C-alpha positions as a Markdown table, in Angstrom:
| # | Residue | x | y | z |
|---|---|---|---|---|
| 1 | Met | -4.6 | 420.1 | 180.8 |
| 2 | Thr | -2.4 | 419.3 | 177.7 |
| 3 | Asn | -3.1 | 415.3 | 176.2 |
| 4 | Thr | 0.1 | 416.0 | 174.5 |
| 5 | Val | 4.0 | 414.2 | 175.2 |
| 6 | Val | 7.3 | 414.3 | 173.6 |
| 7 | Cys | 9.2 | 411.7 | 172.9 |
| 8 | Pro | 11.9 | 410.9 | 174.3 |
| 9 | His | 13.7 | 409.8 | 171.5 |
| 10 | Cys | 13.2 | 410.9 | 168.7 |
| 11 | Gly | 11.7 | 414.4 | 170.4 |
| 12 | Lys | 8.1 | 413.7 | 168.2 |
| 13 | Thr | 5.3 | 415.2 | 169.9 |
| 14 | Ile | 3.4 | 412.8 | 170.8 |
| 15 | Glu | -0.7 | 412.6 | 171.8 |
| 16 | Ile | -0.9 | 411.3 | 175.5 |
| 17 | Thr | -4.3 | 409.2 | 174.7 |
| 18 | Gln | -2.8 | 408.1 | 171.5 |
| 19 | Ala | 0.2 | 406.2 | 173.7 |
| 20 | Ile | -1.2 | 404.9 | 176.1 |
| 21 | Arg | -3.3 | 403.7 | 173.2 |
| 22 | Gln | -0.8 | 402.2 | 171.0 |
| 23 | Gln | 1.2 | 401.2 | 174.4 |
| 24 | Ile | -2.4 | 399.1 | 175.0 |
| 25 | Glu | -2.1 | 398.2 | 171.8 |
| 26 | Gln | 1.4 | 397.1 | 171.3 |
| 27 | Glu | 1.2 | 394.9 | 174.4 |
| 28 | Ile | -2.0 | 393.9 | 173.8 |
| 29 | Ala | -0.5 | 392.9 | 169.9 |
| 30 | Ala | 3.0 | 391.2 | 172.5 |
| 31 | Ser | 0.4 | 389.5 | 174.7 |
| 32 | Ile | -1.6 | 387.6 | 171.4 |
| 33 | Lys | 1.7 | 387.4 | 170.1 |
| 34 | Lys | 3.0 | 385.3 | 173.0 |
| 35 | Gln | 0.1 | 383.3 | 173.4 |
| 36 | Thr | 0.0 | 382.8 | 169.7 |
| 37 | Glu | 3.6 | 381.2 | 170.2 |
| 38 | Ile | 3.2 | 379.9 | 173.6 |
| 39 | Asp | -0.5 | 378.5 | 172.0 |
| 40 | Leu | 2.1 | 378.0 | 168.8 |
| 41 | Arg | 4.8 | 375.9 | 170.8 |
| 42 | Arg | 2.9 | 373.9 | 172.5 |
| 43 | Glu | 0.9 | 372.7 | 169.7 |
| 44 | Leu | 4.5 | 372.0 | 168.2 |
| 45 | Thr | 5.0 | 370.7 | 170.6 |
| 46 | Glu | 2.5 | 368.6 | 170.8 |
| 47 | Lys | 2.5 | 367.5 | 167.2 |
| 48 | Asn | 6.7 | 367.1 | 168.1 |
| 49 | Leu | 5.2 | 365.2 | 170.8 |
| 50 | Leu | 2.9 | 363.0 | 168.6 |
| 51 | Glu | 5.8 | 363.0 | 165.4 |
| 52 | Leu | 8.4 | 362.0 | 168.0 |
| 53 | Thr | 5.8 | 359.3 | 169.7 |
| 54 | Asp | 5.0 | 357.8 | 166.2 |
| 55 | Leu | 8.5 | 357.6 | 166.0 |
| 56 | Lys | 9.3 | 356.2 | 168.5 |
| 57 | Lys | 7.2 | 353.8 | 167.6 |
| 58 | Gln | 7.7 | 353.5 | 163.8 |
| 59 | Leu | 11.4 | 352.9 | 165.1 |
| 60 | Glu | 10.3 | 350.1 | 167.8 |
| 61 | Glu | 8.5 | 348.5 | 165.2 |
| 62 | Lys | 11.5 | 348.4 | 163.2 |
| 63 | Asp | 13.1 | 346.9 | 165.8 |
| 64 | Lys | 11.1 | 344.4 | 165.9 |
| 65 | Lys | 11.0 | 344.1 | 162.2 |
| 66 | Val | 15.1 | 343.7 | 161.8 |
| 67 | Ala | 15.2 | 342.0 | 165.1 |
| 68 | Gln | 12.7 | 339.3 | 164.0 |
| 69 | Leu | 14.5 | 339.7 | 160.2 |
| 70 | Arg | 17.5 | 338.9 | 162.0 |
| 71 | Gly | 15.9 | 335.9 | 163.8 |
| 72 | Gln | 15.0 | 334.8 | 160.3 |
| 73 | Glu | 18.2 | 335.8 | 159.1 |
| 74 | Leu | 19.8 | 333.8 | 161.4 |
| 75 | Thr | 17.3 | 331.1 | 161.1 |
| 76 | Leu | 18.3 | 331.3 | 157.5 |
| 77 | Arg | 21.8 | 331.1 | 158.1 |
| 78 | Glu | 21.4 | 328.2 | 160.6 |
| 79 | Glu | 19.3 | 326.2 | 158.2 |
| 80 | Lys | 22.0 | 327.0 | 155.4 |
| 81 | Arg | 25.0 | 325.8 | 157.3 |
| 82 | Lys | 23.3 | 322.6 | 158.2 |
| 83 | Ile | 21.9 | 322.3 | 154.6 |
| 84 | Glu | 25.7 | 323.3 | 153.4 |
| 85 | Glu | 27.0 | 320.2 | 156.3 |
| 86 | Glu | 24.3 | 317.8 | 155.5 |
| 87 | Lys | 25.4 | 318.6 | 151.9 |
| 88 | Lys | 28.9 | 317.6 | 152.7 |
| 89 | Glu | 28.3 | 314.5 | 155.2 |
| 90 | Leu | 26.1 | 312.7 | 151.7 |
| 91 | Lys | 28.9 | 313.7 | 150.1 |
| 92 | Leu | 31.1 | 312.4 | 152.5 |
| 93 | Glu | 28.9 | 309.1 | 152.7 |
| 94 | Val | 29.0 | 308.6 | 149.2 |
| 95 | Ala | 32.3 | 309.4 | 149.1 |
| 96 | Arg | 33.0 | 306.6 | 151.6 |
| 97 | Gln | 30.3 | 304.4 | 149.8 |
| 98 | Leu | 32.1 | 304.6 | 146.9 |
| 99 | Asp | 35.4 | 303.4 | 148.4 |
| 100 | Glu | 33.8 | 300.5 | 149.8 |
| 101 | Glu | 32.4 | 299.8 | 146.7 |
| 102 | Arg | 35.4 | 300.0 | 145.0 |
| 103 | Lys | 37.6 | 298.0 | 148.0 |
| 104 | Lys | 34.8 | 295.4 | 147.2 |
| 105 | Leu | 35.0 | 295.3 | 143.9 |
| 106 | Glu | 38.6 | 295.4 | 143.9 |
| 107 | Glu | 38.8 | 292.2 | 146.6 |
| 108 | Ala | 36.1 | 290.7 | 144.5 |
| 109 | Ile | 38.4 | 291.3 | 141.4 |
| 110 | Leu | 41.4 | 289.9 | 143.1 |
| 111 | Lys | 39.6 | 287.6 | 144.7 |
| 112 | Gln | 38.9 | 286.1 | 141.0 |
| 113 | Ala | 42.0 | 286.6 | 139.4 |
| 114 | Ala | 43.5 | 284.6 | 142.2 |
| 115 | Gln | 40.8 | 281.7 | 141.7 |
| 116 | Glu | 41.4 | 281.6 | 137.7 |
| 117 | His | 45.4 | 282.3 | 138.5 |
| 118 | Arg | 44.7 | 278.9 | 141.2 |
| 119 | Leu | 42.4 | 276.9 | 138.8 |
| 120 | Lys | 44.5 | 277.8 | 135.6 |
| 121 | Asp | 47.9 | 276.2 | 137.7 |
| 122 | Gln | 45.1 | 273.1 | 138.4 |
| 123 | Glu | 44.2 | 272.5 | 135.4 |
| 124 | Lys | 47.8 | 272.4 | 133.8 |
| 125 | Glu | 48.9 | 270.6 | 137.0 |
| 126 | Lys | 46.2 | 268.0 | 136.0 |
| 127 | Ile | 47.5 | 267.7 | 132.6 |
| 128 | Ile | 50.7 | 267.8 | 133.1 |
| 129 | Asn | 49.9 | 264.7 | 136.5 |
| 130 | Asp | 47.4 | 263.5 | 133.6 |
| 131 | Leu | 50.1 | 263.1 | 131.1 |
| 132 | Lys | 53.0 | 261.2 | 133.8 |
| 133 | Lys | 49.8 | 258.9 | 134.7 |
| 134 | Ser | 49.1 | 258.1 | 131.3 |
| 135 | Leu | 53.2 | 257.8 | 130.0 |
| 136 | Glu | 53.9 | 255.9 | 133.6 |
| 137 | Asp | 50.5 | 253.5 | 132.6 |
| 138 | Ala | 51.9 | 252.7 | 129.0 |
| 139 | Gln | 55.8 | 252.2 | 129.9 |
| 140 | Arg | 54.0 | 250.1 | 133.3 |
| 141 | Lys | 52.1 | 248.2 | 130.4 |
| 142 | Ala | 54.9 | 248.0 | 128.3 |
| 143 | Ser | 57.1 | 247.0 | 131.0 |
| 144 | Gln | 54.7 | 244.4 | 132.4 |
| 145 | Gly | 54.3 | 243.1 | 129.2 |
| 146 | Ser | 58.0 | 242.4 | 129.1 |
| 147 | Gln | 58.9 | 241.5 | 132.5 |
| 148 | Gln | 55.5 | 239.0 | 132.8 |
| 149 | Leu | 56.9 | 236.7 | 129.7 |
| 150 | Gln | 60.8 | 237.1 | 130.5 |
| 151 | Gly | 59.6 | 235.8 | 134.5 |
| 152 | Glu | 57.5 | 232.8 | 133.0 |
| 153 | Val | 60.4 | 231.9 | 131.0 |
| 154 | Gln | 62.1 | 231.8 | 134.1 |
| 155 | Glu | 59.7 | 229.9 | 135.9 |
| 156 | Leu | 59.3 | 227.4 | 133.1 |
| 157 | Asp | 63.2 | 226.9 | 132.3 |
| 158 | Leu | 63.0 | 226.3 | 136.8 |
| 159 | Glu | 60.2 | 224.3 | 137.1 |
| 160 | Glu | 61.9 | 222.3 | 133.3 |
| 161 | Ser | 65.3 | 222.1 | 135.7 |
| 162 | Leu | 63.9 | 221.0 | 138.9 |
| 163 | Arg | 62.0 | 218.1 | 136.9 |
| 164 | Thr | 64.7 | 217.1 | 134.9 |
| 165 | Thr | 67.6 | 217.2 | 137.9 |
| 166 | Phe | 65.5 | 215.5 | 140.3 |
| 167 | Pro | 63.2 | 212.9 | 138.0 |
| 168 | Ser | 61.9 | 211.4 | 141.6 |
| 169 | Asp | 60.3 | 214.1 | 142.6 |
| 170 | Thr | 56.7 | 216.0 | 142.3 |
| 171 | Val | 57.6 | 219.3 | 140.7 |
| 172 | Glu | 54.3 | 221.1 | 139.8 |
| 173 | Pro | 53.7 | 224.7 | 138.8 |
| 174 | Val | 50.9 | 227.2 | 140.7 |
| 175 | Gly | 48.5 | 227.7 | 138.5 |
| 176 | Lys | 47.7 | 231.1 | 137.7 |
| 177 | Gly | 45.2 | 233.0 | 139.5 |
| 178 | Val | 45.8 | 230.6 | 142.3 |
| 179 | Arg | 47.3 | 231.7 | 145.0 |
| 180 | Gly | 50.7 | 230.3 | 146.0 |
| 181 | Ala | 54.2 | 230.2 | 145.9 |
| 182 | Asp | 55.1 | 229.7 | 141.3 |
| 183 | Ile | 56.3 | 226.0 | 142.1 |
| 184 | Arg | 55.4 | 223.4 | 144.4 |
| 185 | His | 58.4 | 220.7 | 144.7 |
| 186 | Ile | 57.4 | 217.8 | 146.7 |
| 187 | Val | 60.8 | 215.8 | 147.4 |
| 188 | Arg | 60.2 | 212.1 | 148.1 |
| 189 | Thr | 62.6 | 209.5 | 148.1 |
| 190 | Ser | 63.3 | 206.6 | 145.9 |
| 191 | Leu | 60.8 | 204.3 | 147.2 |
| 192 | Gly | 58.3 | 207.5 | 146.7 |
| 193 | Asn | 58.5 | 208.5 | 150.4 |
| 194 | Ile | 57.5 | 212.5 | 150.3 |
| 195 | Cys | 60.0 | 214.4 | 152.8 |
| 196 | Gly | 59.4 | 217.3 | 152.6 |
| 197 | Ile | 57.9 | 220.3 | 149.9 |
| 198 | Ile | 60.0 | 223.2 | 148.4 |
| 199 | Leu | 58.3 | 226.5 | 147.5 |
| 200 | Trp | 59.9 | 227.9 | 144.8 |
| 201 | Glu | 59.5 | 231.6 | 143.9 |
| 202 | Ser | 60.8 | 233.3 | 140.5 |
| 203 | Lys | 61.6 | 236.5 | 140.0 |
| 204 | Arg | 62.7 | 238.7 | 136.9 |
| 205 | Thr | 62.5 | 242.2 | 137.4 |
| 206 | Lys | 64.5 | 245.6 | 137.7 |
| 207 | Ala | 63.7 | 245.5 | 141.5 |
| 208 | Trp | 63.8 | 243.8 | 144.0 |
| 209 | Ser | 60.8 | 243.9 | 147.0 |
| 210 | Asp | 60.9 | 242.3 | 150.6 |
| 211 | Glu | 56.8 | 242.1 | 150.2 |
| 212 | Trp | 58.0 | 239.1 | 147.7 |
| 213 | Val | 59.3 | 237.9 | 151.0 |
| 214 | Val | 55.9 | 238.2 | 153.2 |
| 215 | Lys | 53.9 | 236.1 | 150.5 |
| 216 | Leu | 56.1 | 233.9 | 149.9 |
| 217 | Lys | 55.9 | 232.6 | 153.6 |
| 218 | Asp | 52.3 | 233.6 | 153.9 |
| 219 | Asp | 52.1 | 230.8 | 151.4 |
| 220 | Leu | 55.0 | 228.5 | 153.0 |
| 221 | Arg | 52.4 | 227.7 | 156.2 |
| 222 | Ser | 48.6 | 227.5 | 154.1 |
| 223 | Glu | 51.3 | 225.0 | 151.8 |
| 224 | Lys | 52.4 | 223.6 | 155.5 |
| 225 | Ala | 55.5 | 223.4 | 153.0 |
| 226 | Asn | 59.1 | 223.0 | 154.6 |
| 227 | Ile | 61.4 | 225.0 | 152.7 |
| 228 | Pro | 60.6 | 228.8 | 150.9 |
| 229 | Ile | 63.2 | 229.9 | 148.1 |
| 230 | Ile | 62.7 | 233.2 | 145.9 |
| 231 | Val | 64.9 | 233.1 | 142.6 |
| 232 | Ser | 65.5 | 236.5 | 141.4 |
| 233 | Thr | 67.6 | 238.2 | 138.6 |
| 234 | Val | 67.8 | 240.6 | 141.4 |
| 235 | Leu | 69.0 | 239.8 | 144.5 |
| 236 | Pro | 68.8 | 242.1 | 148.3 |
| 237 | Asp | 71.7 | 242.9 | 150.7 |
| 238 | Glu | 71.7 | 239.8 | 152.4 |
| 239 | Ala | 72.6 | 237.9 | 149.3 |
| 240 | Arg | 75.3 | 240.2 | 147.5 |
| 241 | Ser | 77.5 | 236.8 | 147.1 |
| 242 | Gly | 74.8 | 234.9 | 145.2 |
| 243 | Phe | 72.9 | 233.4 | 147.9 |
| 244 | Gly | 71.9 | 234.1 | 151.1 |
| 245 | Tyr | 68.0 | 234.6 | 153.6 |
| 246 | Lys | 66.5 | 237.3 | 154.1 |
| 247 | His | 63.8 | 237.1 | 156.7 |
| 248 | Gly | 63.7 | 233.2 | 157.3 |
| 249 | Val | 63.4 | 232.7 | 153.4 |
| 250 | Leu | 66.6 | 232.0 | 151.6 |
| 251 | Val | 67.3 | 233.8 | 148.0 |
| 252 | Cys | 69.6 | 233.4 | 145.3 |
| 253 | Gly | 70.4 | 233.1 | 142.0 |
| 254 | Phe | 68.8 | 231.5 | 138.9 |
| 255 | Pro | 72.8 | 229.8 | 138.4 |
| 256 | Leu | 73.1 | 228.8 | 141.8 |
| 257 | Ala | 69.2 | 227.4 | 141.7 |
| 258 | Leu | 70.1 | 224.1 | 140.7 |
| 259 | Ser | 73.2 | 223.4 | 143.3 |
| 260 | Ile | 71.2 | 225.4 | 146.3 |
| 261 | Ala | 68.4 | 222.5 | 146.1 |
| 262 | Glu | 70.4 | 219.8 | 146.0 |
| 263 | Ile | 71.8 | 220.7 | 149.4 |
| 264 | Ile | 67.5 | 221.2 | 150.6 |
| 265 | Arg | 66.3 | 218.1 | 149.5 |
| 266 | Gln | 69.3 | 216.5 | 150.5 |
| 267 | Arg | 69.1 | 217.9 | 154.4 |
| 268 | Leu | 64.8 | 217.2 | 154.0 |
| 269 | Ile | 65.8 | 214.0 | 153.1 |
| 270 | Asp | 68.1 | 213.4 | 155.8 |
| 271 | Val | 65.3 | 214.7 | 158.7 |
| 272 | Ala | 62.4 | 212.1 | 157.1 |
| 273 | Arg | 64.9 | 209.6 | 157.7 |
| 274 | Glu | 65.7 | 209.7 | 161.5 |
| 275 | Lys | 62.3 | 211.3 | 162.0 |
| 276 | Tyr | 61.1 | 208.3 | 160.5 |
| 277 | Ile | 63.8 | 206.2 | 162.5 |
| 278 | Gly | 62.3 | 207.7 | 165.5 |
| 279 | Gln | 58.5 | 206.2 | 165.1 |
| 280 | Asn | 59.5 | 202.9 | 165.0 |
| 281 | Arg | 60.8 | 203.8 | 168.8 |
| 282 | Glu | 58.6 | 204.4 | 172.0 |
| 283 | Lys | 57.9 | 207.9 | 172.6 |
| 284 | Gly | 56.4 | 209.4 | 175.4 |
| 285 | Lys | 55.7 | 213.1 | 176.2 |
| 286 | Ala | 58.7 | 215.0 | 176.5 |
| 287 | Asp | 59.8 | 213.4 | 173.1 |
| 288 | Met | 56.6 | 214.4 | 171.2 |
| 289 | Leu | 56.9 | 217.7 | 173.2 |
| 290 | Tyr | 60.7 | 217.9 | 171.7 |
| 291 | Glu | 59.6 | 216.4 | 168.9 |
| 292 | Tyr | 56.9 | 219.9 | 168.2 |
| 293 | Val | 59.3 | 222.3 | 169.6 |
| 294 | Thr | 62.0 | 221.2 | 166.9 |
| 295 | Gly | 59.4 | 220.5 | 163.8 |
| 296 | His | 58.9 | 223.2 | 161.2 |
| 297 | Glu | 55.3 | 223.6 | 162.7 |
| 298 | Phe | 56.5 | 225.1 | 165.4 |
| 299 | Arg | 59.3 | 227.6 | 164.0 |
| 300 | Gln | 56.1 | 228.8 | 161.8 |
| 301 | Gln | 54.0 | 229.3 | 164.3 |
| 302 | Ile | 56.6 | 231.5 | 166.3 |
| 303 | Glu | 57.7 | 233.2 | 162.7 |
| 304 | Ala | 54.4 | 234.5 | 161.7 |
| 305 | Ile | 53.9 | 236.3 | 165.2 |
| 306 | Val | 57.4 | 237.8 | 164.7 |
| 307 | Glu | 56.2 | 238.8 | 161.6 |
| 308 | Val | 52.7 | 240.4 | 162.4 |
| 309 | Tyr | 54.9 | 242.2 | 165.3 |
| 310 | Asn | 57.6 | 243.1 | 162.1 |
| 311 | Asp | 54.2 | 244.1 | 160.2 |
| 312 | Met | 52.4 | 245.9 | 162.8 |
| 313 | His | 55.8 | 248.2 | 163.5 |
| 314 | Thr | 56.7 | 248.7 | 160.2 |
| 315 | Gln | 53.2 | 250.3 | 159.0 |
| 316 | Ile | 53.7 | 252.7 | 161.8 |
| 317 | Leu | 57.0 | 253.6 | 160.8 |
| 318 | Lys | 55.5 | 253.5 | 157.0 |
| 319 | Glu | 52.3 | 255.6 | 158.2 |
| 320 | Arg | 54.2 | 257.8 | 159.7 |
| 321 | Ala | 56.4 | 259.0 | 157.4 |
| 322 | Ala | 53.4 | 259.1 | 154.9 |
| 323 | Phe | 51.9 | 261.4 | 157.5 |
| 324 | Glu | 55.2 | 263.9 | 157.4 |
| 325 | Lys | 55.0 | 263.6 | 153.6 |
| 326 | Ile | 51.6 | 264.3 | 153.4 |
| 327 | Trp | 52.8 | 267.6 | 155.7 |
| 328 | Lys | 55.3 | 268.3 | 153.5 |
| 329 | Thr | 53.2 | 268.2 | 150.9 |
| 330 | Arg | 50.4 | 270.3 | 151.6 |
| 331 | Glu | 53.0 | 272.5 | 152.9 |
| 332 | Ala | 54.8 | 272.9 | 149.8 |
| 333 | Gln | 51.9 | 273.7 | 148.5 |
| 334 | Val | 50.0 | 276.8 | 150.7 |
| 335 | Thr | 53.7 | 278.1 | 150.1 |
| 336 | Lys | 53.1 | 278.0 | 146.4 |
| 337 | Met | 49.5 | 279.1 | 146.4 |
| 338 | Phe | 50.2 | 282.3 | 149.4 |
| 339 | Thr | 53.3 | 282.9 | 146.9 |
| 340 | Ser | 51.2 | 282.3 | 143.8 |
| 341 | Thr | 48.9 | 285.3 | 145.3 |
| 342 | Ala | 51.5 | 287.8 | 145.9 |
| 343 | Gly | 52.5 | 287.1 | 142.2 |
| 344 | Ile | 49.1 | 288.1 | 141.4 |
| 345 | Val | 49.3 | 291.1 | 143.7 |
| 346 | Gly | 52.9 | 292.4 | 142.4 |
| 347 | Ser | 51.4 | 292.7 | 138.9 |
| 348 | Met | 47.8 | 294.8 | 139.9 |
| 349 | Arg | 50.0 | 296.7 | 141.4 |
| 350 | Gly | 52.3 | 297.3 | 138.9 |
| 351 | Arg | 49.3 | 298.4 | 136.1 |
| 352 | Ile | 46.7 | 299.5 | 138.5 |
| 353 | Gly | 49.5 | 301.1 | 140.8 |
| 354 | Gln | 48.5 | 303.0 | 144.4 |
| 355 | Ser | 45.3 | 302.7 | 144.2 |
| 356 | Leu | 45.3 | 298.7 | 144.8 |
| 357 | Pro | 44.5 | 298.7 | 148.3 |
| 358 | Gln | 46.9 | 296.9 | 150.9 |
| 359 | Val | 46.0 | 293.1 | 151.1 |
| 360 | Lys | 45.6 | 292.5 | 154.5 |
| 361 | Gly | 49.0 | 289.4 | 155.0 |
| 362 | Leu | 51.5 | 290.5 | 151.8 |
| 363 | Glu | 51.9 | 293.6 | 153.8 |
| 364 | Leu | 55.5 | 292.5 | 154.4 |
| 365 | Leu | 55.5 | 291.6 | 150.9 |
| 366 | Glu | 55.6 | 295.3 | 149.5 |
| 367 | Glu | 58.3 | 297.4 | 148.2 |
| 368 | Pro | 59.7 | 299.6 | 151.7 |
| 369 | Asn | 58.5 | 303.1 | 150.1 |
| 370 | His | 55.0 | 302.0 | 148.9 |
| 371 | Lys | 52.6 | 302.9 | 152.0 |
């Protein structure tokens, strides 16, 4: 039995023992190779798995770090945004405070300017008023001195004329500084009996005053005189013809004074004579009452009551007129102050421009295009 065999592929003769051994070797080599491949694959797989696990772990760690970094970045961005917003709020607050301070400063400047302007106006008005007052005082003093001298001359002339015309009467001046009329004229008969008293008031001025009438009537009651007469260069409407009555007081010019004195004097003498004759008759209570009612004393008391009423009524009217005048004056002052303030605002706006804030209450005084 031969141990050879021909290879069908190449035609060579091969020993069987050698072929088997070669086949076994090939099989063993293939098996070793396969096992090696398996081992290598397993080792490679294990290695890859380890590397993959490590990479996965690294990736997870990186993801965690990325997430952490993203969270930190988000936090930083939020903090940055907050800081920027705080900066903006701070800037806005600073701007607001600056605007508020500027507004306060402008208002203070405006008030100060208005105050200074008002004070200057008041100073000017005071200077003007003081000058007017000084001028009026000087004119009044000069006028009073002249008028007083002229009045004294007329008074002395009237006194001397009455004394010369009626030598039986008592004509005496009322002392300076003593309350009363200028001249007290006591009417007497040729036998020296007193018939009545005439009070004369002499005035030589440029204007008539109703206060003279009130004063002379008060003097008439205090003196218990009979007839009050005012001799004046200026006459009221009631005495346009040269003489007349003003609230129960006879008023006349100097040319008619002696003629009126003659008439009044004779009337007093006649009344005194009738009274004397009546006193010699027996009188009852009715006659005494009639005499009292028709006498000067009763009439003067009634006139005093009426005068008090008239004075009170006149005073009420004067007070009403005075208050209305005060209200008108205050209204004019307020209007002037408002106009001056508006002028100041307008002047400052013309210099400063639109940066000047609106003044409440003066909006209607602004130009239509200024908003």
